[in-house]
C-alpha positions as YAML, in Angstrom:
chain: A
units: angstrom
residues:
- id: 1
  name: MET
  ca: [-4.85, 5.77, 27.30]
- id: 2
  name: SER
  ca: [-2.08, 8.32, 27.51]
- id: 3
  name: ALA
  ca: [-2.38, 11.51, 29.63]
- id: 4
  name: LYS
  ca: [-1.41, 13.20, 26.30]
- id: 5
  name: GLY
  ca: [-4.43, 11.94, 24.58]
- id: 6
  name: PRO
  ca: [-5.19, 8.85, 22.58]
- id: 7
  name: ILE
  ca: [-3.42, 9.90, 19.23]
- id: 8
  name: THR
  ca: [-0.21, 11.77, 19.21]
- id: 9
  name: THR
  ca: [2.67, 12.59, 16.74]
- id: 10
  name: HIS
  ca: [6.20, 13.94, 16.92]
- id: 11
  name: VAL
  ca: [7.99, 15.28, 13.61]
- id: 12
  name: LEU
  ca: [11.68, 15.31, 13.50]
- id: 13
  name: ASP
  ca: [13.54, 16.90, 10.67]
- id: 14
  name: THR
  ca: [16.44, 14.58, 9.87]
- id: 15
  name: SER
  ca: [18.10, 16.99, 7.56]
- id: 16
  name: ILE
  ca: [18.89, 19.42, 10.38]
- id: 17
  name: GLY
  ca: [18.70, 16.97, 13.40]
- id: 18
  name: LYS
  ca: [15.99, 18.98, 15.15]
- id: 19
  name: PRO
  ca: [12.19, 18.93, 15.82]
- id: 20
  name: ALA
  ca: [10.02, 20.29, 13.01]
- id: 21
  name: ILE
  ca: [8.22, 23.23, 14.46]
- id: 22
  name: GLY
  ca: [4.95, 24.78, 13.40]
- id: 23
  name: ILE
  ca: [3.90, 22.07, 10.90]
- id: 24
  name: PRO
  ca: [0.01, 22.04, 10.51]
- id: 25
  name: VAL
  ca: [-1.38, 18.72, 11.03]
- id: 26
  name: GLN
  ca: [-4.90, 17.27, 10.56]
- id: 27
  name: LEU
  ca: [-6.28, 14.04, 11.84]
- id: 28
  name: GLU
  ca: [-9.22, 12.25, 10.10]
- id: 29
  name: MET
  ca: [-11.05, 8.96, 10.42]
- id: 30
  name: HIS
  ca: [-12.63, 7.01, 7.54]
- id: 31
  name: ASP
  ca: [-16.29, 6.30, 8.24]
- id: 32
  name: GLY
  ca: [-16.74, 3.81, 5.36]
- id: 33
  name: ALA
  ca: [-17.53, 6.48, 2.76]
- id: 34
  name: GLN
  ca: [-15.69, 9.46, 3.39]
- id: 35
  name: TRP
  ca: [-12.98, 11.14, 5.73]
- id: 36
  name: ALA
  ca: [-14.33, 12.96, 8.75]
- id: 37
  name: SER
  ca: [-12.09, 15.63, 10.46]
- id: 38
  name: LEU
  ca: [-11.35, 14.81, 14.15]
- id: 39
  name: GLY
  ca: [-8.63, 17.12, 15.07]
- id: 40
  name: LYS
  ca: [-5.93, 19.47, 13.89]
- id: 41
  name: GLY
  ca: [-3.03, 21.73, 15.27]
- id: 42
  name: ALA
  ca: [0.58, 22.59, 14.68]
- id: 43
  name: THR
  ca: [3.60, 20.96, 16.09]
- id: 44
  name: ASP
  ca: [5.08, 22.62, 19.20]
- id: 45
  name: THR
  ca: [8.79, 23.75, 19.86]
- id: 46
  name: ASP
  ca: [9.66, 20.00, 20.35]
- id: 47
  name: GLY
  ca: [7.85, 18.96, 17.07]
- id: 48
  name: ARG
  ca: [5.08, 17.21, 19.10]
- id: 49
  name: LEU
  ca: [1.31, 17.42, 18.91]
- id: 50
  name: THR
  ca: [-1.46, 15.87, 20.78]
- id: 51
  name: LEU
  ca: [-4.26, 15.48, 18.17]
- id: 52
  name: LEU
  ca: [-7.25, 14.66, 20.47]
- id: 53
  name: PRO
  ca: [-7.61, 15.88, 24.04]
- id: 54
  name: PRO
  ca: [-6.71, 13.56, 26.98]
- id: 55
  name: GLY
  ca: [-9.71, 11.53, 27.85]
- id: 56
  name: THR
  ca: [-11.15, 11.26, 24.26]
- id: 57
  name: LYS
  ca: [-12.43, 7.86, 23.40]
- id: 58
  name: ILE
  ca: [-11.41, 6.67, 20.07]
- id: 59
  name: LYS
  ca: [-13.12, 3.95, 17.80]
- id: 60
  name: THR
  ca: [-11.45, 1.22, 15.95]
- id: 61
  name: GLY
  ca: [-11.09, 1.85, 12.29]
- id: 62
  name: THR
  ca: [-8.98, 3.55, 9.82]
- id: 63
  name: TYR
  ca: [-7.40, 6.95, 10.46]
- id: 64
  name: ARG
  ca: [-4.93, 9.27, 8.64]
- id: 65
  name: ILE
  ca: [-2.70, 12.12, 9.61]
- id: 66
  name: THR
  ca: [-1.66, 14.72, 6.99]
- id: 67
  name: PHE
  ca: [1.34, 17.00, 7.59]
- id: 68
  name: ASP
  ca: [1.22, 20.20, 5.52]
- id: 69
  name: LEU
  ca: [4.94, 20.54, 4.66]
- id: 70
  name: GLN
  ca: [4.63, 23.48, 2.27]
- id: 71
  name: GLY
  ca: [5.24, 26.24, 4.62]
- id: 72
  name: TYR
  ca: [7.94, 24.39, 6.76]
- id: 73
  name: PHE
  ca: [10.23, 24.01, 3.76]
- id: 74
  name: VAL
  ca: [10.01, 27.64, 2.44]
- id: 75
  name: GLY
  ca: [13.41, 28.68, 1.33]
- id: 76
  name: ARG
  ca: [14.63, 25.04, 1.11]
- id: 77
  name: LYS
  ca: [14.46, 22.63, -1.49]
- id: 78
  name: SER
  ca: [11.83, 19.92, -1.00]
- id: 79
  name: PHE
  ca: [9.80, 17.40, -3.04]
- id: 80
  name: TYR
  ca: [6.87, 16.60, -0.81]
- id: 81
  name: PRO
  ca: [4.24, 19.41, -0.13]
- id: 82
  name: PHE
  ca: [2.29, 16.95, 2.23]
- id: 83
  name: ALA
  ca: [2.87, 13.75, 4.02]
- id: 84
  name: THR
  ca: [0.01, 11.50, 4.78]
- id: 85
  name: ILE
  ca: [0.01, 8.53, 7.02]
- id: 86
  name: ALA
  ca: [-2.93, 6.16, 7.17]
- id: 87
  name: PHE
  ca: [-3.08, 3.61, 10.00]
- id: 88
  name: THR
  ca: [-5.44, 1.17, 11.62]
- id: 89
  name: VAL
  ca: [-6.67, 1.46, 15.30]
- id: 90
  name: ASP
  ca: [-7.70, -2.14, 16.23]
- id: 91
  name: ASP
  ca: [-7.75, -1.51, 20.06]
- id: 92
  name: SER
  ca: [-9.56, 1.76, 21.15]
- id: 93
  name: ASN
  ca: [-8.02, 1.41, 24.69]
- id: 94
  name: GLN
  ca: [-4.45, 1.86, 23.46]
- id: 95
  name: HIS
  ca: [-2.52, 4.92, 22.92]
- id: 96
  name: TYR
  ca: [-1.24, 5.56, 19.27]
- id: 97
  name: HIS
  ca: [1.84, 7.58, 18.70]
- id: 98
  name: VAL
  ca: [2.49, 8.13, 14.93]
- id: 99
  name: PRO
  ca: [6.11, 9.81, 14.51]
- id: 100
  name: LEU
  ca: [7.29, 11.35, 11.27]
- id: 101
  name: LEU
  ca: [10.89, 11.63, 10.38]
- id: 102
  name: LEU
  ca: [11.42, 13.99, 7.43]
- id: 103
  name: SER
  ca: [13.77, 15.69, 5.11]
- id: 104
  name: GLY
  ca: [13.13, 17.67, 1.94]
- id: 105
  name: PHE
  ca: [13.29, 14.55, -0.22]
- id: 106
  name: GLY
  ca: [12.14, 11.73, 1.92]
- id: 107
  name: PHE
  ca: [10.21, 10.74, 4.99]
- id: 108
  name: SER
  ca: [9.44, 7.69, 7.36]
- id: 109
  name: THR
  ca: [7.25, 6.69, 9.93]
- id: 110
  name: TYR
  ca: [6.59, 3.85, 12.44]
- id: 111
  name: ARG
  ca: [4.22, 2.93, 15.38]
- id: 112
  name: GLY
  ca: [5.70, 4.77, 18.31]
- id: 113
  name: SER
  ca: [5.03, 4.36, 22.04]
...
């Protein structure tokens, strides 16, 4: 497990070529019937956020990260008020880094390291 915590993210605004600062982010896990909130915070000055404290043991299953983009794009045109990424944890001993690359009219993600 990473010293930064088992689940992390990094948001880069590709339209300006810089980290996306201050984006509210929420982490949830699906328990089979509903989504349970596990952690939340906002991206730092480098666009990064550790969603669970270091040493937290995660379970296998389906997780989702929701990025609240409404406040970030104030004063700029945008299409997406939120970006939600669902992913599967199949090895609870691994670190899961889930980056988001965004602009006002598109976003992409990948399994980071």
